[in-house]
FIKOLZA-1660 file (N, C-alpha, C; in steps of 0.1 Angstrom, whole numbers, plus 5000, padded with zeros to 4 digits):
% residues 194
   i   px   py   pz ch aa at
   1 4920 4989 5194  A  M  N
   1 4929 4993 5184  A  M CA
   1 4942 4986 5185  A  M  C
   2 4948 4987 5197  A  G  N
   2 4961 4981 5199  A  G CA
   2 4961 4966 5197  A  G  C
   3 4950 4959 5201  A  E  N
   3 4949 4945 5198  A  E CA
   3 4949 4941 5184  A  E  C
   4 4942 4949 5176  A  V  N
   4 4942 4946 5161  A  V CA
   4 4956 4948 5155  A  V  C
   5 4963 4959 5159  A  L  N
   5 4976 4961 5154  A  L CA
   5 4986 4951 5158  A  L  C
   6 4985 4945 5171  A  A  N
   6 4993 4934 5175  A  A CA
   6 4991 4922 5166  A  A  C
   7 4979 4919 5163  A  L  N
   7 4976 4908 5154  A  L CA
   7 4981 4910 5140  A  L  C
   8 4980 4922 5135  A  V  N
   8 4985 4926 5122  A  V CA
   8 5000 4924 5121  A  V  C
   9 5007 4929 5132  A  E  N
   9 5021 4928 5132  A  E CA
   9 5025 4913 5132  A  E  C
  10 5018 4905 5140  A  A  N
  10 5022 4891 5141  A  A CA
  10 5020 4884 5127  A  A  C
  11 5009 4888 5120  A  R  N
  11 5007 4882 5107  A  R CA
  11 5018 4886 5097  A  R  C
  12 5022 4899 5098  A  L  N
  12 5034 4904 5089  A  L CA
  12 5047 4896 5092  A  L  C
  13 5049 4894 5105  A  R  N
  13 5061 4887 5109  A  R CA
  13 5061 4872 5105  A  R  C
  14 5049 4866 5106  A  T  N
  14 5048 4852 5101  A  T CA
  14 5050 4851 5086  A  T  C
  15 5045 4860 5079  A  A  N
  15 5046 4860 5064  A  A CA
  15 5060 4864 5059  A  A  C
  16 5065 4875 5065  A  L  N
  16 5077 4881 5059  A  L CA
  16 5090 4880 5068  A  L  C
  17 5089 4875 5080  A  G  N
  17 5100 4874 5089  A  G CA
  17 5101 4886 5098  A  G  C
  18 5113 4887 5104  A  E  N
  18 5115 4898 5113  A  E CA
  18 5119 4912 5105  A  E  C
  19 5112 4923 5109  A  P  N
  19 5116 4935 5102  A  P CA
  19 5130 4939 5106  A  P  C
  20 5137 4945 5096  A  D  N
  20 5151 4950 5100  A  D CA
  20 5151 4965 5102  A  D  C
  21 5140 4971 5100  A  A  N
  21 5139 4986 5103  A  A CA
  21 5124 4989 5104  A  A  C
  22 5121 5000 5112  A  R  N
  22 5108 5005 5113  A  R CA
  22 5108 5020 5116  A  R  C
  23 5099 5027 5111  A  A  N
  23 5098 5041 5113  A  A CA
  23 5083 5045 5116  A  A  C
  24 5081 5055 5124  A  A  N
  24 5068 5060 5127  A  A CA
  24 5066 5074 5122  A  A  C
  25 5054 5076 5117  A  V  N
  25 5050 5090 5112  A  V CA
  25 5036 5093 5118  A  V  C
  26 5035 5105 5123  A  T  N
  26 5022 5110 5129  A  T CA
  26 5019 5123 5121  A  T  C
  27 5006 5123 5117  A  F  N
  27 5001 5135 5110  A  F CA
  27 4991 5141 5119  A  F  C
  28 4990 5154 5119  A  L  N
  28 4980 5161 5128  A  L CA
  28 4966 5155 5126  A  L  C
  29 4960 5151 5138  A  G  N
  29 4947 5147 5137  A  G CA
  29 4945 5132 5134  A  G  C
  30 4956 5124 5132  A  T  N
  30 4955 5110 5128  A  T CA
  30 4963 5102 5139  A  T  C
  31 4960 5089 5138  A  D  N
  31 4967 5079 5146  A  D CA
  31 4981 5077 5140  A  D  C
  32 4990 5072 5148  A  R  N
  32 5004 5070 5143  A  R CA
  32 5004 5059 5133  A  R  C
  33 5012 5060 5122  A  I  N
  33 5014 5050 5112  A  I CA
  33 5028 5046 5112  A  I  C
  34 5031 5033 5113  A  E  N
  34 5044 5028 5112  A  E CA
  34 5047 5022 5099  A  E  C
  35 5059 5022 5094  A  V  N
  35 5063 5015 5082  A  V CA
  35 5074 5005 5086  A  V  C
  36 5072 4992 5083  A  L  N
  36 5082 4982 5087  A  L CA
  36 5089 4978 5074  A  L  C
  37 5102 4975 5075  A  R  N
  37 5110 4971 5063  A  R CA
  37 5115 4957 5066  A  R  C
  38 5112 4948 5055  A  F  N
  38 5117 4934 5056  A  F CA
  38 5126 4932 5044  A  F  C
  39 5138 4926 5046  A  T  N
  39 5147 4923 5035  A  T CA
  39 5146 4908 5033  A  T  C
  40 5145 4905 5020  A  D  N
  40 5144 4891 5016  A  D CA
  40 5152 4889 5004  A  D  C
  41 5165 4885 5006  A  G  N
  41 5174 4884 4994  A  G CA
  41 5176 4897 4987  A  G  C
  42 5173 4897 4974  A  D  N
  42 5174 4910 4967  A  D CA
  42 5162 4918 4966  A  D  C
  43 5152 4915 4975  A  L  N
  43 5140 4922 4976  A  L CA
  43 5139 4930 4989  A  L  C
  44 5133 4941 4989  A  V  N
  44 5129 4949 5001  A  V CA
  44 5114 4951 5001  A  V  C
  45 5108 4947 5012  A  R  N
  45 5094 4948 5013  A  R CA
  45 5091 4959 5024  A  R  C
  46 5082 4968 5021  A  Y  N
  46 5077 4978 5031  A  Y CA
  46 5063 4975 5034  A  Y  C
  47 5059 4975 5047  A  A  N
  47 5045 4972 5051  A  A CA
  47 5041 4983 5061  A  A  C
  48 5029 4988 5059  A  T  N
  48 5024 4998 5068  A  T CA
  48 5018 4991 5080  A  T  C
  49 5017 4997 5092  A  L  N
  49 5011 4992 5104  A  L CA
  49 5005 5004 5111  A  L  C
  50 4991 5003 5111  A  G  N
  50 4984 5014 5117  A  G CA
  50 4972 5018 5110  A  G  C
  51 4972 5016 5097  A  M  N
  51 4960 5019 5088  A  M CA
  51 4948 5011 5092  A  M  C
  52 4950 4998 5096  A  S  N
  52 4939 4989 5099  A  S CA
  52 4933 4991 5113  A  S  C
  53 4939 5000 5121  A  A  N
  53 4934 5003 5135  A  A CA
  53 4920 5006 5135  A  A  C
  54 4916 5014 5125  A  Q  N
  54 4901 5019 5124  A  Q CA
  54 4896 5014 5111  A  Q  C
  55 4883 5010 5110  A  P  N
  55 4878 5007 5097  A  P CA
  55 4877 5019 5088  A  P  C
  56 4878 5017 5075  A  M  N
  56 4877 5028 5065  A  M CA
  56 4862 5030 5064  A  M  C
  57 4858 5043 5062  A  T  N
  57 4844 5047 5061  A  T CA
  57 4841 5053 5048  A  T  C
  58 4830 5050 5042  A  D  N
  58 4826 5056 5030  A  D CA
  58 4823 5071 5033  A  D  C
  59 4829 5079 5025  A  P  N
  59 4828 5094 5028  A  P CA
  59 4813 5099 5027  A  P  C
  60 4805 5091 5020  A  T  N
  60 4791 5096 5019  A  T CA
  60 4782 5091 5031  A  T  C
  61 4788 5082 5040  A  A  N
  61 4780 5077 5051  A  A CA
  61 4778 5089 5061  A  A  C
  62 4766 5088 5067  A  A  N
  62 4762 5099 5076  A  A CA
  62 4770 5097 5089  A  A  C
  63 4772 5085 5094  A  L  N
  63 4780 5082 5106  A  L CA
  63 4790 5072 5103  A  L  C
  64 4802 5074 5110  A  A  N
  64 4813 5064 5108  A  A CA
  64 4810 5053 5118  A  A  C
  65 4810 5040 5114  A  D  N
  65 4809 5029 5123  A  D CA
  65 4823 5026 5129  A  D  C
  66 4824 5026 5142  A  P  N
  66 4837 5024 5148  A  P CA
  66 4842 5009 5148  A  P  C
  67 4834 5000 5143  A  V  N
  67 4837 4986 5144  A  V CA
  67 4837 4980 5129  A  V  C
  68 4826 4982 5122  A  K  N
  68 4824 4975 5109  A  K CA
  68 4830 4984 5098  A  K  C
  69 4834 4977 5088  A  G  N
  69 4840 4984 5076  A  G CA
  69 4853 4978 5072  A  G  C
  70 4857 4981 5060  A  P  N
  70 4869 4975 5055  A  P CA
  70 4882 4980 5062  A  P  C
  71 4891 4971 5064  A  R  N
  71 4904 4974 5070  A  R CA
  71 4915 4969 5062  A  R  C
  72 4926 4976 5061  A  A  N
  72 4937 4972 5052  A  A CA
  72 4951 4978 5057  A  A  C
  73 4961 4972 5052  A  E  N
  73 4975 4977 5054  A  E CA
  73 4981 4976 5039  A  E  C
  74 4991 4984 5037  A  L  N
  74 4997 4985 5024  A  L CA
  74 5011 4978 5023  A  L  C
  75 5014 4971 5012  A  L  N
  75 5027 4965 5010  A  L CA
  75 5033 4970 4997  A  L  C
  76 5046 4972 4998  A  L  N
  76 5053 4976 4986  A  L CA
  76 5066 4968 4985  A  L  C
  77 5068 4962 4974  A  T  N
  77 5081 4953 4972  A  T CA
  77 5089 4959 4960  A  T  C
  78 5102 4961 4963  A  V  N
  78 5111 4967 4953  A  V CA
  78 5124 4959 4953  A  V  C
  79 5132 4959 4942  A  R  N
  79 5145 4953 4942  A  R CA
  79 5155 4961 4950  A  R  C
  80 5163 4955 4958  A  A  N
  80 5172 4962 4967  A  A CA
  80 5184 4967 4959  A  A  C
  81 5190 4978 4963  A  G  N
  81 5203 4983 4958  A  G CA
  81 5203 4991 4945  A  G  C
  82 5191 4992 4939  A  L  N
  82 5191 4999 4926  A  L CA
  82 5187 5014 4928  A  L  C
  83 5180 5018 4939  A  A  N
  83 5176 5031 4941  A  A CA
  83 5175 5034 4956  A  A  C
  84 5174 5046 4960  A  D  N
  84 5173 5050 4975  A  D CA
  84 5159 5049 4979  A  D  C
  85 5154 5036 4979  A  T  N
  85 5139 5034 4982  A  T CA
  85 5136 5036 4997  A  T  C
  86 5146 5037 5005  A  G  N
  86 5144 5039 5020  A  G CA
  86 5136 5052 5022  A  G  C
  87 5136 5061 5013  A  K  N
  87 5129 5074 5015  A  K CA
  87 5114 5072 5012  A  K  C
  88 5110 5060 5009  A  V  N
  88 5095 5058 5006  A  V CA
  88 5087 5057 5018  A  V  C
  89 5093 5057 5030  A  L  N
  89 5086 5056 5043  A  L CA
  89 5076 5067 5045  A  L  C
  90 5079 5079 5042  A  R  N
  90 5069 5090 5044  A  R CA
  90 5058 5089 5034  A  R  C
  91 5061 5088 5021  A  P  N
  91 5050 5087 5012  A  P CA
  91 5041 5075 5014  A  P  C
  92 5046 5064 5019  A  L  N
  92 5038 5052 5023  A  L CA
  92 5029 5055 5035  A  L  C
  93 5034 5062 5045  A  A  N
  93 5027 5066 5056  A  A CA
  93 5016 5076 5052  A  A  C
  94 5018 5085 5043  A  V  N
  94 5008 5094 5038  A  V CA
  94 4997 5086 5032  A  V  C
  95 5000 5076 5023  A  L  N
  95 4990 5069 5017  A  L CA
  95 4982 5061 5027  A  L  C
  96 4988 5055 5037  A  A  N
  96 4982 5047 5048  A  A CA
  96 4973 5056 5056  A  A  C
  97 4976 5069 5057  A  A  N
  97 4968 5079 5065  A  A CA
  97 4956 5084 5057  A  A  C
  98 4956 5082 5044  A  S  N
  98 4945 5088 5036  A  S CA
  98 4931 5085 5040  A  S  C
  99 4928 5072 5045  A  P  N
  99 4915 5070 5049  A  P CA
  99 4911 5079 5061  A  P  C
 100 4920 5082 5070  A  Q  N
 100 4917 5090 5082  A  Q CA
 100 4916 5105 5078  A  Q  C
 101 4926 5109 5069  A  V  N
 101 4927 5123 5065  A  V CA
 101 4916 5127 5055  A  V  C
 102 4915 5119 5044  A  E  N
 102 4906 5123 5033  A  E CA
 102 4893 5115 5033  A  E  C
 103 4891 5106 5042  A  G  N
 103 4879 5098 5041  A  G CA
 103 4877 5089 5029  A  G  C
 104 4888 5084 5024  A  V  N
 104 4887 5075 5012  A  V CA
 104 4888 5060 5017  A  V  C
 105 4882 5052 5009  A  V  N
 105 4882 5037 5012  A  V CA
 105 4892 5032 5001  A  V  C
 106 4904 5027 5006  A  V  N
 106 4914 5021 4997  A  V CA
 106 4910 5007 4993  A  V  C
 107 4909 5004 4980  A  A  N
 107 4904 4991 4976  A  A CA
 107 4912 4987 4963  A  A  C
 108 4912 4974 4960  A  P  N
 108 4919 4970 4948  A  P CA
 108 4913 4977 4935  A  P  C
 109 4922 4981 4927  A  G  N
 109 4919 4988 4914  A  G CA
 109 4920 5004 4916  A  G  C
 110 4921 5008 4928  A  A  N
 110 4922 5023 4931  A  A CA
 110 4936 5028 4928  A  A  C
 111 4937 5040 4924  A  S  N
 111 4950 5047 4923  A  S CA
 111 4952 5056 4935  A  S  C
 112 4964 5056 4940  A  L  N
 112 4967 5066 4951  A  L CA
 112 4979 5074 4946  A  L  C
 113 4978 5087 4948  A  D  N
 113 4988 5096 4943  A  D CA
 113 4995 5104 4954  A  D  C
 114 5008 5104 4954  A  T  N
 114 5015 5111 4965  A  T CA
 114 5018 5125 4961  A  T  C
 115 5017 5128 4948  A  G  N
 115 5020 5142 4944  A  G CA
 115 5035 5145 4943  A  G  C
 116 5043 5135 4946  A  E  N
 116 5058 5137 4945  A  E CA
 116 5064 5123 4943  A  E  C
 117 5076 5122 4938  A  P  N
 117 5083 5109 4936  A  P CA
 117 5082 5100 4949  A  P  C
 118 5080 5087 4947  A  L  N
 118 5079 5078 4958  A  L CA
 118 5092 5078 4966  A  L  C
 119 5104 5080 4959  A  W  N
 119 5117 5081 4966  A  W CA
 119 5125 5090 4956  A  W  C
 120 5137 5095 4961  A  P  N
 120 5144 5104 4952  A  P CA
 120 5148 5098 4939  A  P  C
 121 5144 5105 4928  A  G  N
 121 5147 5101 4914  A  G CA
 121 5137 5091 4909  A  G  C
 122 5127 5087 4917  A  A  N
 122 5117 5077 4912  A  A CA
 122 5109 5082 4901  A  A  C
 123 5107 5073 4891  A  P  N
 123 5098 5078 4880  A  P CA
 123 5083 5076 4883  A  P  C
 124 5080 5073 4896  A  F  N
 124 5066 5070 4900  A  F CA
 124 5062 5081 4910  A  F  C
 125 5049 5086 4909  A  T  N
 125 5043 5094 4919  A  T CA
 125 5030 5088 4924  A  T  C
 126 5026 5077 4918  A  S  N
 126 5014 5071 4922  A  S CA
 126 5015 5056 4922  A  S  C
 127 5005 5049 4928  A  V  N
 127 5005 5034 4928  A  V CA
 127 4992 5029 4924  A  V  C
 128 4991 5017 4919  A  L  N
 128 4979 5010 4917  A  L CA
 128 4977 5000 4929  A  L  C
 129 4966 5000 4935  A  V  N
 129 4963 4990 4946  A  V CA
 129 4959 4977 4939  A  V  C
 130 4966 4966 4943  A  A  N
 130 4964 4953 4937  A  A CA
 130 4955 4945 4947  A  A  C
 131 4951 4933 4943  A  E  N
 131 4943 4924 4951  A  E CA
 131 4951 4918 4963  A  E  C
 132 4944 4916 4974  A  S  N
 132 4951 4910 4986  A  S CA
 132 4951 4895 4985  A  S  C
 133 4958 4889 4994  A  G  N
 133 4957 4874 4995  A  G CA
 133 4969 4867 4990  A  G  C
 134 4978 4874 4984  A  G  N
 134 4990 4868 4978  A  G CA
 134 5001 4866 4988  A  G  C
 135 5009 4876 4990  A  L  N
 135 5021 4875 4998  A  L CA
 135 5018 4874 5013  A  L  C
 136 5008 4881 5018  A  V  N
 136 5003 4880 5032  A  V CA
 136 4988 4878 5031  A  V  C
 137 4984 4867 5037  A  E  N
 137 4970 4863 5038  A  E CA
 137 4962 4873 5046  A  E  C
 138 4949 4875 5042  A  D  N
 138 4940 4883 5050  A  D CA
 138 4939 4878 5064  A  D  C
 139 4938 4887 5073  A  L  N
 139 4937 4884 5087  A  L CA
 139 4922 4885 5092  A  L  C
 140 4916 4874 5095  A  E  N
 140 4903 4874 5101  A  E CA
 140 4903 4879 5115  A  E  C
 141 4893 4888 5118  A  L  N
 141 4891 4894 5131  A  L CA
 141 4878 4889 5137  A  L  C
 142 4876 4890 5150  A  D  N
 142 4863 4886 5156  A  D CA
 142 4852 4895 5150  A  D  C
 143 4840 4888 5148  A  A  N
 143 4828 4894 5143  A  A CA
 143 4824 4905 5153  A  A  C
 144 4819 4916 5149  A  P  N
 144 4815 4920 5135  A  P CA
 144 4826 4927 5127  A  P  C
 145 4838 4926 5132  A  M  N
 145 4849 4934 5124  A  M CA
 145 4852 4927 5111  A  M  C
 146 4854 4935 5101  A  D  N
 146 4859 4929 5088  A  D CA
 146 4873 4925 5089  A  D  C
 147 4878 4916 5080  A  P  N
 147 4892 4911 5080  A  P CA
 147 4901 4923 5076  A  P  C
 148 4914 4922 5080  A  V  N
 148 4924 4931 5075  A  V CA
 148 4929 4925 5062  A  V  C
 149 4929 4933 5052  A  R  N
 149 4935 4929 5039  A  R CA
 149 4949 4936 5037  A  R  C
 150 4958 4928 5032  A  F  N
 150 4972 4934 5030  A  F CA
 150 4973 4936 5015  A  F  C
 151 4972 4949 5011  A  L  N
 151 4970 4953 4997  A  L CA
 151 4984 4957 4991  A  L  C
 152 4989 4949 4981  A  P  N
 152 5001 4952 4974  A  P CA
 152 4999 4965 4966  A  P  C
 153 5010 4973 4966  A  L  N
 153 5010 4986 4958  A  L CA
 153 5019 4984 4946  A  L  C
 154 5015 4988 4934  A  L  N
 154 5022 4986 4922  A  L CA
 154 5026 5000 4917  A  L  C
 155 5038 5005 4917  A  P  N
 155 5041 5018 4913  A  P CA
 155 5038 5021 4899  A  P  C
 156 5032 5033 4896  A  M  N
 156 5029 5037 4882  A  M CA
 156 5036 5050 4878  A  M  C
 157 5040 5050 4866  A  T  N
 157 5046 5063 4861  A  T CA
 157 5033 5072 4858  A  T  C
 158 5036 5085 4857  A  P  N
 158 5025 5095 4854  A  P CA
 158 5017 5090 4841  A  P  C
 159 5024 5086 4831  A  N  N
 159 5017 5081 4818  A  N CA
 159 5009 5069 4821  A  N  C
 160 5014 5059 4829  A  E  N
 160 5006 5048 4832  A  E CA
 160 4994 5051 4840  A  E  C
 161 4995 5061 4849  A  A  N
 161 4984 5065 4858  A  A CA
 161 4973 5072 4849  A  A  C
 162 4977 5080 4840  A  A  N
 162 4968 5087 4831  A  A CA
 162 4960 5077 4822  A  A  C
 163 4968 5067 4817  A  W  N
 163 4962 5056 4808  A  W CA
 163 4953 5048 4816  A  W  C
 164 4956 5045 4829  A  K  N
 164 4947 5037 4837  A  K CA
 164 4934 5044 4840  A  K  C
 165 4934 5057 4841  A  R  N
 165 4922 5065 4844  A  R CA
 165 4912 5063 4832  A  R  C
 166 4918 5062 4820  A  V  N
 166 4909 5061 4808  A  V CA
 166 4905 5046 4806  A  V  C
 167 4914 5037 4807  A  H  N
 167 4912 5023 4803  A  H CA
 167 4909 5014 4815  A  H  C
 168 4912 5017 4827  A  G  N
 168 4910 5009 4838  A  G CA
 168 4922 5001 4843  A  G  C
 169 4921 4997 4856  A  A  N
 169 4932 4990 4862  A  A CA
 169 4935 4976 4855  A  A  C
 170 4925 4969 4852  A  Q  N
 170 4927 4956 4845  A  Q CA
 170 4934 4957 4832  A  Q  C
 171 4931 4967 4824  A  A  N
 171 4938 4969 4811  A  A CA
 171 4952 4972 4814  A  A  C
 172 4955 4981 4824  A  L  N
 172 4969 4984 4826  A  L CA
 172 4977 4972 4831  A  L  C
 173 4971 4964 4840  A  Q  N
 173 4978 4952 4844  A  Q CA
 173 4980 4942 4833  A  Q  C
 174 4971 4941 4824  A  E  N
 174 4973 4933 4812  A  E CA
 174 4984 4938 4803  A  E  C
 175 4986 4951 4802  A  R  N
 175 4997 4957 4795  A  R CA
 175 5010 4953 4801  A  R  C
 176 5011 4954 4814  A  W  N
 176 5023 4951 4822  A  W CA
 176 5026 4936 4820  A  W  C
 177 5016 4927 4821  A  L  N
 177 5018 4913 4819  A  L CA
 177 5023 4910 4805  A  L  C
 178 5017 4915 4795  A  A  N
 178 5020 4913 4781  A  A CA
 178 5035 4917 4778  A  A  C
 179 5039 4928 4785  A  A  N
 179 5053 4933 4782  A  A CA
 179 5063 4927 4791  A  A  C
 180 5059 4918 4800  A  G  N
 180 5068 4912 4809  A  G CA
 180 5075 4922 4819  A  G  C
 181 5067 4932 4823  A  T  N
 181 5072 4943 4831  A  T CA
 181 5076 4938 4845  A  T  C
 182 5088 4942 4849  A  D  N
 182 5092 4939 4863  A  D CA
 182 5088 4950 4872  A  D  C
 183 5076 4948 4878  A  L  N
 183 5070 4959 4887  A  L CA
 183 5078 4961 4899  A  L  C
 184 5088 4953 4902  A  R  N
 184 5096 4955 4914  A  R CA
 184 5108 4963 4911  A  R  C
 185 5111 4966 4898  A  D  N
 185 5123 4974 4894  A  D CA
 185 5120 4989 4898  A  D  C
 186 5128 4994 4907  A  P  N
 186 5125 5008 4912  A  P CA
 186 5129 5019 4901  A  P  C
 187 5136 5014 4890  A  L  N
 187 5140 5023 4880  A  L CA
 187 5133 5021 4866  A  L  C
 188 5124 5012 4866  A  R  N
 188 5118 5008 4853  A  R CA
 188 5111 5020 4846  A  R  C
 189 5110 5018 4833  A  R  N
 189 5104 5029 4825  A  R CA
 189 5089 5025 4823  A  R  C
 190 5082 5034 4818  A  S  N
 190 5067 5032 4815  A  S CA
 190 5066 5021 4805  A  S  C
 191 5056 5013 4806  A  V  N
 191 5052 5003 4797  A  V CA
 191 5047 5010 4784  A  V  C
 192 5049 5004 4772  A  T  N
 192 5044 5010 4760  A  T CA
 192 5029 5011 4760  A  T  C
 193 5024 5023 4758  A  L  N
 193 5010 5026 4758  A  L CA
 193 5006 5032 4745  A  L  C
 194 4998 5025 4737  A  D  N
 194 4994 5031 4724  A  D CA
 194 4979 5031 4723  A  D  C
% end
């Protein structure tokens, strides 16, 4: 477990630079989850560290495989100085702990809901999980372990989350693209949904 996390942290540092802050959260019955903050000009990036220590297990599986199975960490990028996004650390840690706590497999196209604003005054209570491989490349591990995927999170307003449940993740992403939505704006309004 520690070896995997050391490799994950090295990959994050290679891709994003040195973190300027980190916080650790531990939930009863789970491994520790850290959230690292990286500042890049007017952008702040938050990355989880700890979710990939264990493979995610399909909740319908009879036995959890301790080696094989998908592994991931979560990434969130927002514009700096517009909102108190530093308070996103706990909600991010909650989302990263969800595979251990709830037995879910976090994958692209999924919605994750925190049940509360991502940070004080945020118009978002949930996120859409995007495809990996962009900002931070997947980390290959020794066989038979699956690679660690670094999954970007795209904040969704409650209306967008409801619309996505009906029409799907691809349709929502197309709406955002067509409207020129700045998904990094921590104060943005919901895209027009008709």
